N, C-alpha and C positions, 0 to 999 in steps of 0.2 A: 659697158665694160669690155675691154679688149681681151682676147684669149690667146694672144701671141706671147705673153710673158711666160718665161720658163724659170723654175727654181725659186719662186718667191711665194710669199703669202701676204695678203692684205685683207683688212676688214674695215668697214665703215658702219657707223651707227649714227642715226640722227633721230631727234625727238623734238616735236613741235608742241609748245605750250600756247594755248589759244585763250584769248580773253572773252568774257561773256559780252554779248551785244549790249551796247550802251555804257560800257566801262568808261570811266573818266580818267583824267590825269594825263592825257596824251597831248603833247605839243609837237606837231609834225611839220615838215616841209617837203618839197619835191625832190630833194637831193638824194641820190643813192650812194653818196660817198660814205666810207666807213669811218666812224669816230670810235673813241675808246673811253669807256667809263671804267676806272680802275681804282681799287682801294689804294690808300697810301701805304698799306702793309706790304712788306716784301715776302716772297716765298720763304718758308722755313726750310732751310737746306740740310739741317741736322736735327730732325724731329726726335724728341725723347719718347720712345715707344717701348712698352714692356714686351719682352719676347712672347709672353702668353697672349698678348693682343695680336701679334703677328700670326701666331698659330691659329687663333680663333678666326681671324679674317681669312686666311688661306683656306681653312676648313669650310667656312661659310660660302666662299666663292666657288669652291669645288662642288659643294652640294647643289648650289644654284646651276652650275654648269650641266649637271646631269639631270636636274629637273627640266632644263631646256632640252636636253637630248631626248628625253622621253616624249616631250611634246612635239618637237620638230621632226623626230624620226617617224612619225605617223605618215608623213608624206612619202611618196614613192621616190626611188632613185638615190643617187649619191647625195651626200650632205656635208656641209662645211660651214662653220661659224666661229666667232670669237666670243666666248663668254666673258673674257676679261674686258673687252671693249664695251660690252653691254653693261657690265657691273660698274665700270668706271664712269660712264656717262650718267647712269642712274644715281650714282653716289653724289654727283654734282647736283642733280635734281633733288635728291633727298635732303641736301643742305637747306632747301627752302620749304620742305614739307613739314607740316605740323599735325597734331591731333591724330585722328583715326587714319588719315591718309598716310602719315609717317609710319604708324604702327603696321599698317598693311604692307607698305613697301619693305620695311625691315623684315617682316615675316616671310614675304615672298622671296626676298633676296638672301635669306639666311644670315642676316646681320644681327648679332646679339650684343655687340659693343654699343655703348652710349655714343651719341654723335660726337661728343668732345674727344672720344678715343678712336672712333671709326675713321674720321677724316685724317688725323695724323698718321694712322696706320696705312691708309691708302697712299698718303704722301710718301712715307718711307718706302713702300713697295715700288712706287713709280720711280723714285730716285735710284733705287737699286737696279731696276731693270734698265734704266738709262745708261748704266755703266757696263752693261754686258757687251761682250764681243770686241773689246779693245785689242787691236792688233790681229783680229781674226779676219778671214776672207769671206767675201760674198760669192754667190753663185756666178755673177757676171764678171769676175775678175777685179771688181772694186772691193771696198771694205765691207765687212759685216754691217748690216743695218737692222736695228730693232728700234724703230721710231714710233713713239706713242704721243700723239698730239691731241689737244682738246681746244675747242673754240666755242664760245657762248655768244650768241647773237641776239641782242635785245632791241626792242622798239625805242627809237629816238624819243627822249623826253619822258619815258615811262619811269615812275618813281620806285626803282629798286632800292632795297634797304641796305645801309652801310654794312650791317652784320653779315648779310648774305655775300656781299662783294668781298668782305674781309676773308670769309671762309674759302671762297674761290681762289683768292690771291695767295693766302698763306699755305694752302694744302694742295692746290692743283695748278698753281702758277698761271692762273687764267684771269684776264680782265674781261670785261663785258664789251664786245664790239657792237656798236650801235648802228642800226640801219632804219630806214623808214618803211616798215611793212605796210602801214596804213595807206600811205599815198604813193608808194613806189614798190609794190610787192614783187613785180617781175624783175626789176633791176636788182632787188635784194636777193632774189633766188639765184640770179646769175652770179652775183658777187660770192655767195656761199659756195656755189658749184665751182667757181674758179679757184677758190681756196682749197677745196677738196682735190681738184685736179693737180694743184701744185704739191700738196702734201703726199700724194700717192705717185709722184714722179710721172704724171700724165697717164696713169693707168685707169683711173675712174673719171669719166666725164659725165656731166649732166646727172649727178646723183639724185637731186631733188627734182621730181617731174613737174611740168607746168600745172598750176592749180593747187599744188600742195601747200603753198604759202599764199595767204590772202590778207585782207585788211584787218582781220581779227587776230592775226598772229602777233604774239607779244614776245616770245622767246624761242629760239632754236638752239639746241645743244648738239654739237657734232663731236665725234671722236673717231680718230683714224689710227690704225696700227699698220705699219709697213715692215715686213720682215724679209730679209734676203741673206741667206747664209749658205756656205759650202758645207758639204759633209766632212766630217773628220777623216773618214775613209771613203774616197770617191769610188764610184763604179766605173770600170773601163767600158767606154762606149762600144769597143770592138767585141765585148763579151755579150752585148745585148742582142737577143734573138727573139723572134716571135714565138710565143708559147700559149698554151691553152689556159684560160681562166674560166672556172666553172661558176655559173650564175646560181642564184638561189633556186631557180626552177629546174636546174639540172642541165640547161643548155650551156654550150661552151662557145666562147669567143676567143679569137686569136689577138693577142696584144703584145707590145714590146715588153719583154721581161729582162730586167737588169740582173746581173749576177756578180758576186764576188765571194771570196773566201777570206774571212777575217775573224777577229775576236770581238764579239758583241755581248753586252749584258743580255741575259736570257732567263726566262722562267717558264715552267710548265705547270699548269694547274688542272683542276677538274674541268675538262671540256674546252681548254684553250692553251695557246702558247703566246708568250710575250717576248718581243725583241726590241731593244732600245738602240737607236741609231743616233750617236752624238753628232752635233754640228761642230765645225771648226771652233776651237777655243774651249770646247767641252763644258760650256755653261748652260746650253740648251740642248734639247734632244727631241727626236720623234719617237714615241712609244707606239709600236704596232701591236695590236691585240688581234690574234688570229684564232677564231673559234674553230673547234674540230669540225670536220665535214658533217653537215646535217644539224649542227648545233647553233647556227648563227642566231636564230630567233630567240632561243632560250638564253644564250649568253647576253644578247642585247637587252632583253627584258630585265636581267639581273644587274645590269651595269649601274654602279653608283660610286660615290667618292670613297666610301670605306673600302670597297673592293679594289679600286685603283691604288689606294694607299698600300694595301696588302700586297698587290702585285709588284709595286715598285720596291718594297722592302725585300721581296723574294728574289729580285734580279741578282745574277752573279755572272762573271765572265765565262764565255763558252766559245770555243773555236767552232765556226760553222761555215757552211756553204749556203749563202742566202740568195734566194731568187725572189724578186718582187717586181710588180709592174710599174712602168711610168704612168703617171696619171695627172689629170687636171680636173678641178671641180670649181664651178661657179654657182653660188647660191644667193638668193634674195628672199627676205622674209618681211612680212608685216607682223609685228610682234604685239599689236594691241590685244588681240583675243588671247594670245598665249599668256601675257602678263596678267590679264584679268582672271584667267583660269587658275593662275598660281596664287591669286589672292589680292592683287593690286586693283581692286574694283573702283574705289572712290576716286582715284587719281584721274580717271577718264570721264568723270561725271561733272558737267557744268553745274555750278551751284552747290555741289557737295564736296568737290576736291578742295583740300586746304593746303595751298601753297603760300600761306600768309607770311611765311618766313622770307619770301622774296620781296613782297610789296607791302605787307601789312594788311592786305585785303584778301577776300576769298574770290577773286575774280579770274583766277587762272586755273586751267585744267589741261591735261595732256590730250592733244588732238591727234597725234600720229607718232608711231614708233616704227622705224624701218632699219633693217640691218642687211648689209651686203658683204660678201666675203668671196675670196678667190684663192686657190692654191694650185701650184704647179710643181711637180716633183720629177727630177730626172737624175742623170748619172753624175753630175758635176762635183768635183772635189779639188783638192790642192795637193801639191807635192809635200808641203810641210806636214799636212795631216797624214799622208801615207807613211812618213818617217815615224810618226807616233805609233802607227799600227805595227810597224816592224818591231818597235820596242815592246809592245804588248805581246806580240807573238813570241818574241824571244824569251819572255819570262814565263810562258805557259808550258805545261807539260805536253809532250808530244802525244796527241791522241787523234783518233779518227775524227775528222770534222763532222759535226752534226749537220744534216741536210734539212733546211727549212725552206719550204716552197710556199710563198704567199700567192697561191693560185686560186683563191676563193674569197668571198666577201670578208672584209676586215674593218675594224675600227682603228683610228689613230688619233693621238694627241700630240701637240707641240707644246712643250712645257719647260719652265725654268727649273733647273735641277736643284739649286740651293733652296729656293723658297717653296717649291712645289706648285707654283702658280701655273695654271692651265691657260695658255694664251689662245689656243685654237683646238677645236674638236672636229673630227670628221669621220665619215664612213665611206668606204668604196664598195659599192655593189657591182658596178660594171666600169672598169677603168677605161673602156673604149667608148663610153657614152659621151 
């Protein structure tokens, strides 16, 4: 993954379902060409979903996001991941899970809706997110992009059930792309990696390493999120100067600190400050959570979806002089052990996993789950956004600007404002790392 990209976020998730040795029903050839097995059903573009179901889905996804945070934050250093990418890919997998495997997945992922309500709710949410940023600007001078794409890659000739394919088509807009893992595993891996490269605008190459796909692979699920947006209020590059950032151990590092005086949504609570920085179009935002000095570990340990909801509700406009670092983070995780620890045990056990909703048999289990994510944050914004800031400032009472200096470790979220969907979560312990 290249680290030259500035001002964007992207994440990838892939999951491999492996067949038990000796599984039957495979008719293979030597070709690596991609075919498509697709339900005759069209995607439902106006799903009928109760508002309560949307609230339930959002709450469950947020709870899972912070279960992941507690698990992944045990590793050292900066952190960045996309809980939405992981939830969405596992939702497609869940469409084929049955019995105890399905129950464990639902519990681990905090899904309380029945499948016939869960999948339409994911469909509604995905369709809403696809509409974000119309007319807004991206960091690179092109348009705003929030691209969320799914692809499911199955073994050629393997008997996937029509009901499973119908669910993918109606709720995720996905057909089954067929490859020959059994006879041409390496060409199949290259084909999937080329698709990933295209979907991330050339920023992720060779996602799946050699050997990760073999002759027993039966299904690979991939999800990619690519996000590129300008700030609603840009930072002036000429105002960026090196400043001290205090690490958790008390040492200081000098890093580029961006500065601007504007009106932002702000909240102060017990042991923390919160600042919301909207992106152009004001449909998505970055929420920065800055623990008080010496309180990072305590704040991080208490972080959960309920607390985030309370913080968001407490936000209100405040004129401030904000100083924060530029930063880039690249993360890669194997999630097998994490998902097992969260309760998804059977899904990884050959002979025990029940994905019979995919094939009618108990011959599939999850062989690998890998997630990669990257974020880069800098000063870029647009003139149109600056005009909005002037309007906000004109309506505010003239008060002394609050000074907020993000000069110590912090947590941040990138979220959809209307639905509350958390697309990305990260922490910055050292912006210079």
